[in-house]
Residue, then its C-alpha position, 0 to 999 in steps of 0.5 A: x430630562x429636557x435640558x438634556x433634549x436641549x443640549x442634544x438639540x444644540x449639538x445637533x444644529x451646530x454639528x449641521x452648520x459646520x458640516x452643511x454651511x462650512x462643508x467640514x468633515x467629521x474629524x474637523x467638527x469633532x476637533x472644533x466641537x471637542x466630541x468624539x467622532x462617533x458621536x458626530x457620526x451618530x448626529x449626522x445619521x439622526x439628521x438624515x433620518x437613519x435609525x440604529x439597525x435592528x437585528x435581523x428577524x430569525x428565518x427558517x433554514x433549509x437545514x432546519x430538518x437536518x439539525x440532528x444529522x449535523x449534530x451526529x456528524x460532529x460527534x463523530x468527528x468535530x472537524x469534518x468540513x463543509x464537502x464531507x457534511x454535504x455528502x452525509x446530508x445528501x444521503x438523507x434528502x438534503x437538496x440544497x446547496x454546499x453554500x448553506x451548510x459552509x455558512x452554518x459550520x462557520x457559525x459553529x467553528x471559525x474556518x481556519x486560515x488558508x496557506x498559499x501554494x504555488x501552482x505548476x501546469x502539467x500536460x495530459x500523461x506527463x506526471x503521476x504523483x504517488x505517496x502513502x498516507x497513515x491512518x493509525x490503528x483503524x481496524x476493529x481487533x487489529x494491531x496493524x497500522x492502516x495506510x492509504x496508497x495514493x496515486x493521482x494524475x497531475x493533469x486531470x487530477x484523476x485519483x486511485x485510493x486503496x487501503x492496506x496493512x503494510x508499506x513493505x516492499x511487496x505491498x507496495x509493488x502490488x499497489x503500484x500494479x493495481x494503480x497502473x492497471x486502473x489508469x490503463x497506462x503509464x505517465x512520462x515521470x512517476x514522482x515519489x515521496x522519499x519512502x523506503x521502498x523506493x529510497x535506499x539513501x541519499x547523499x546530498x541531492x543525489x539519490x540511490x534507489x532501492x535495487x528491487x525497485x529499479x528492477x520493477x521500474x525497468x519492467x514497467x517502464x517507469x521514470x521515477x523521480x524523488x521529491x526533496x525530503x520535508x517538502x510536502x509542497x513538492x507534490x501537491x497532487x498527491x498531498x492534496x488527494x490525501x487531504x481530500x481523503x482525510x476530510x471527506x471520506x474518512x470522518x465518521x467512517x464505520x467499517x468491519x474489516x479492511x475489505x469493507x473499508x476498501x469496498x466503501x473507498x473504492x465507492x467514494x473513489x469512484x462516485x465522488x472524488x473523481x466526478x466532483x468539480x475540482x476546486x482548482x481546474x474547475x473541471x471534472x476529473x473523471x471526464x478530463x481523464x476519459x476525453x483528453x488524458x487516457x488516450x495519451x498515456x503511455x501503454x503498459x509493458x506486459x512483462x512478469x515481475x515478481x512482486x511478493x514479499x521475500x524473506x529467507x529464514x530457519x525452521x526452529x525446533x517447533x517446525x515453525x517459521x517467522x514472517x511478518x510478525x506471525x509465525x507459520x508451520x512446516x513438516x516437521x522434518x525440516x527442523x534446522x533448514x533454511x527456507x524462502x517464504x513468500x507472501x502476497x495479499x492472501x497467501x503465504x508460500x514456503x519453499x525448499x529450494x525450488x519445492x514448495x513445502x507449505x502454504x498458508x492462508x496469510x494472516x494479517x494479525x500480529x503475533x498469530x500462529x498459523x498451523x497445519x495439523x499435517x505437518x506434525x503428522x507421524x512425529x508422535x509415532x516416530x519419537x518412540x521408535x527414535x529412542x531405541x534406534x539410532x536413526x533419527x525420526x526425521x529420516x525414518x522414511x529411508x528405512x533400514x538403509x538409513x538406519x545402517x548409514x547412521x550406525x556407521x555415521x555415529x562411530x565417526x567425528x562428523x557432525x550428526x546435526x549437520x548429516x541430518x539437515x543435509x539428508x532431509x534436505x536431499x530427500x526432500x529435493x530428490x524424493x525418499x527412494x533415490x536418496x535411499x539408493x545413493x546411500x547404499x551406493x556410497x556405502x559400497x564405495x566405503x564411504x559415509x557423508x552427505x557431500x557423497x550422496x549429494x554427488x550421486x544423485x546429481x552427478x552420477x544419477x543426473x537427477x534434478x530437484x523436483x518442485x511445484x509448477x511455478x504459479x504466475x497468478x493468471x489463469x491464461x498464463x498458468x495454463x499454457x501447456x506446450x508440447x514436445x518440438x517436432x525436430x523432424x523437419x531438421x538434420x540429423x545431427x552429425x557424430x563428433x569424432x573423437x581425437x583418438x578415433x580412427x578416421x572414417x573410411x572413404x567409400 
């Protein structure tokens, strides 16, 4: 071993001489002595009394008591980020900061490379970004995709979040209404993604808006702008909150139904998302909104706008109508009629003309029959009698007058099916008794035909269809009752003379 030590001593002495006496650097010494630079650097380090760094002693961490909680969180979502992990550890008593959590997650997986973006500054009350985010089939036992409606103010970064089961026009407009009420005002410009409920078609840079959306924007006083297609960086104030929801709220989340999901989302939105220190502004969004932006929002326009989902369809032979991938029952007498189906978040109403003929609780399942047993009441009793009489079962309530009418009608070439559909419609709109009276009057003139019956009802009798009152969904508005106006302060109207009447006598 001595020859080796002697050779190492000679190398060290020569390296020190060249470095200290001649002032040569590591690279020059290595070239002259034909040694590797690492060897020269190591010899100089030994000469200065440096030693090879020893591995640090293992120390306890503030996260050690929460190893099991971290493990369970990673099992639920392997991509969970440090802020979301911090939220879960806070709930079990962790009092440290996020840096320790972030360092621990770095040891488990490498941090992904961050992408750079340009930033734009907007003043308070100037801009609102709106977008959808898809979260897949997340509800237990529900075959519908869950969508998050995101609306964020560009200045304060104040966020509105809601989960729904449909991105259809009615659902979109109701989400917009709730978001505007949440903010308590409207901005100068609203920026939307190219969603189908907003954009009808594009022609180059030109955008053709959906007609119903334009009507809604006019009723609410919104100035809409659409982002270019496939350009998520053009709407960062919506895209970043979507990423925030995906990384901090959604991972490992468990819920029973949509209501439970929205309760959790509302709590997280108000307690965490809007109360955190924003990564870019360094400020708390809720404080900036309350103290700087809210008072500068434009006031909301209090105009009624129909946000129901609307669909016109025909009643099937099994007295059902199809609406939003489910079927709903209607009274059996309306087979073959065309009806209007109106749906909101909780109710489905079916209308024949202006008259509501059926109402159901809305189902958010797929392929589910929603039936009212009263809609088939009387059908089985009417069918045996219909076999013996010419009068169809749908019109049995019109009595013997209708039976006589159909006996005459059957001897002619008119379509019985169309006559039945039309008379059922008239009896629903005007009532059985007026329709029966109109049938008698038409037969007295020597005619048969639904058009004659309708003429008698509408023009000779001057009747108007009966319908249920329109409900606006606001108790204060629905409870308004207006009495008959008092016309006594006005002059009595003068009678207009017919051209054939003699002129009035002069007194």
